[in-house]
N, C-alpha and C positions, 0 to 999 in steps of 0.2 A: 504493500500500499504506499509506504513512504517512497519507495523507489519509483512507483508510478507517478506520484505527485511531483517528485524532483525532475523526473524526465519530461513530464508535461510542462513544468515551469520553464526549463531550459529551452525546449523546442518552441514553445509558444513566444518566449521573449525574443529569440532569434527571428522567428518568423514574422512577428509584429513589428520589430524594428526595421527589418528590410522592407516590409510591406509599406510602412509609413514613410520610408525614404523613397521608394520607387512609385508610390501611388496605387498599390494593390498587390495581390499575390500572397497574402497570408495563408490561404489554403494550400499552397504549395508544400509546406511542411506540417502545418498544424492538423489539417484533416487527415492526411495519411497516417499521422501519429495516433490519432483517435481510432482509426480503423485498425491499425497495428495492435493496439492495446485491447482490441476485441469488441468494440462497439459495432453494431449493425449500421449500414450505411445511413439510413434515415435518422437514426438517433445521433450518429457522429455529425451529420450535416446540421441538424438543429442545434446541437451543443456548440459546434464551431461557429454558426451564425450568431448565437447569443453572445459568445465570448467576443467575437469580432466587433460587436457594437462598442465595446470598451477600448478597442483600438481607436475608434472614431472619437471617443470621449477624451482619451489622452492626447490625440492629435489636435482636436479642437481646442483644448485648453491652451496649447502652444500657438496655434495658428491665429486664434481670435485675439491673443494677447499681442501677437507680433506682425499680422498680416492685415491688408486692407481688402476684405472680401466685400463685393457689392451685394447689398441686400436683395435688390431686385433680381439680379442674375442668380443668386442663391435660390430665391423663390421659383424662378423659372426652371432650374434643374430639378428642384423637388416636385414641382407641379407636372412635369413631363415624364419624370422617371419613376415616381412612386407608384402610379397605377400599374406600370409594367412589373415592378417588383412583386406586388401583390398577385397579379395574374400568374407570373412565373412560379412563385412559391406555392400557389394553389395547384398548379400542374405537376410539380416535380415528381410526386410519388407515382405518377402514371407515365412519366417520360422514359423511354428506353435509354438506359445510362450509356451503353456502349457506343452507338452511333453519334450521340450528343457529345460525348467526351472527345471522340476522334475529330469531329467537325470543329469543336472549340479549340482543341489542341493545334490543329493545322492553322487556324485563323490567328491564334495567339502567337505562334511562331512567325507568321507572316507580319504581324505587328512589329515584333522585334526587329526583323530584317528590314522593314520599311523604315523605321526610326534609325537603324544603324547606317543605312545608305543614304540618309538625309542628314548630313553633318549640321546643317544650319537649322534643322527643325526644332522649334521650341526653345531657341536660345534668346529670342527677343519677343516682346509682346507688341502685337499690332492688331487691334480689333478688326474683325471682318464678319461678314454674314449677319449683320445686326439690323438689316431691314426685315419687313414682314416675311417675305419668302424665305430668307435665310434663317430666321428664327423658327419658322414652321418646320423647315427641313431639319434644322438642328434639333428641334424638340422631338421630331419623329425618330431621329437617331438615338436620342436619349431614352425614349420609350421602349425601343428595341433592346437597348443595352440593359435597361431595367428588368425586362423579361428574362434576359440571360442571367442577371444578377440574382433574381429570385429563384430560378430553376436549376442553375448549374453550380458546380462545386467550388471552382476557384478561379481567380484571375480576372473576373469581370470588372473590378474597380480599375484594372489597367486599361480597359477599353474606354472607360469614361475619360481617364487621363489623356489618352491619345486623341479622342474625339474633341475634347476641349482645346487641345493644342492644334489639331489639324483643321477643324471646321471653324472654331471661333477665334483662333489667333492668339491664344494664351501662351505664355512661355511655361516651361516645365514646372518651375517653382509655383506659379499661380494655379496651374491646373492640378497639381498634386494636392495643394491646400484645399481647393474646392472638392476634390474627390475624397480626401480623408475626412473632412467635416460633414459633407452632405451624404456621400455614399456610406462612409464608415458609421456614421451616427444615425442617419434617418432611413436610407435605403435598407441597410443591413438590419435596422431595428424593426422595420415593417416586415421584412422577410422572416426574421427570427420569430416574431410574434405569430405570423401565419403558420410557419412550420410547427412551432410549439403547440399550437392548437390542434395539429393533425397527428403528431407522433410524440413518442417519449423523448424526454431530455435527461442526460446523465447529470442531475443537479449536484452530486457529490463532487464532481470534477470541476465544476464551474468556478469556485472561488480562486483556485490557483490560476485557472485560465484567464479569468477576469483581470487579476492582479498583473499577470505577465503582459496581457494585451494592452492594458492602460499604460504601463511603464514603457513598453516597446513603442506604442503610438507616440508617446511624448518625446522619447529619445530620437526616433527617426525623424519626426517632424523638426525637432531642434537642429539635428545635424544637416538635414536638407536645407533648412533656412540659412544657416551660416555658411554652407559650402557652395551653394549656387547651382545654376542650371546644368553645367557640364557634368558634375557628379550625379545629379538626379537623372539625367538623360542616360548615362551609362548604367546606373542602377536599374532604371526602368527596362532597358534592353536586356540586361542579364536575367533579371527576374522574370520578364515576359517570356524569353526564350526557354528558360528552365521550366516555367509553368506549363507552357504548351507541350514540351517534351515529356514531362511527367504525366500529363493527361493521356497522351498516345501510349506511352509505355505501360501505364497502368491497365489500359485495355488489352494490349498485346500479352502481357504476362498473367492476366486473369482469364485468358481464354482457355 
């Protein structure tokens, strides 16, 4: 029991620190650890989702103190993404996991490669697509990512980060701040609540996961804020690539 708690604390702290720095990907380490320790997939997913909310709490504490996030743009991300999260979380227990994970894995690796081969991407901030058509299309993209966030296991916060950079012209530091505060806290909170109403949660493991998620969220946000866009971009690319690869390998080796 003590060994399990210690292992969970170390893995969760590492996963959430890296996730907070890169703008997503906590499930790369944390969810497989819960599965390895014997939790059924629905229970592991619900437990992970609840713990990941506190990644958002820790990151939010840092970013709201040190970042200038637009209230109206934050509300826009919530209004367009939250319905998708609820839809996706309602569907997850009926979605075939193998094809969904392969598709998500391939797409996630594609995001990493796209960012890697675009050296200038996300290094400077320049608002774009802020007209009515641009906002509608941008909101549709966030709705789709919200469905992925609610229904699939890991890495979808990374999709929000790259969408905010590519479509709306944010730099990586700003995009990660929005992702961690809004996706980490509100999107994941909605998904966690929806899942918790449908399946069992491993409540006895949550205290250590919550503590590690909170500390990791704060530390990652702090390091990303002081180190700047280039470090965040590289962390995003590494975490995104590994997340996509892990999703594909999980399917291959579970066959």
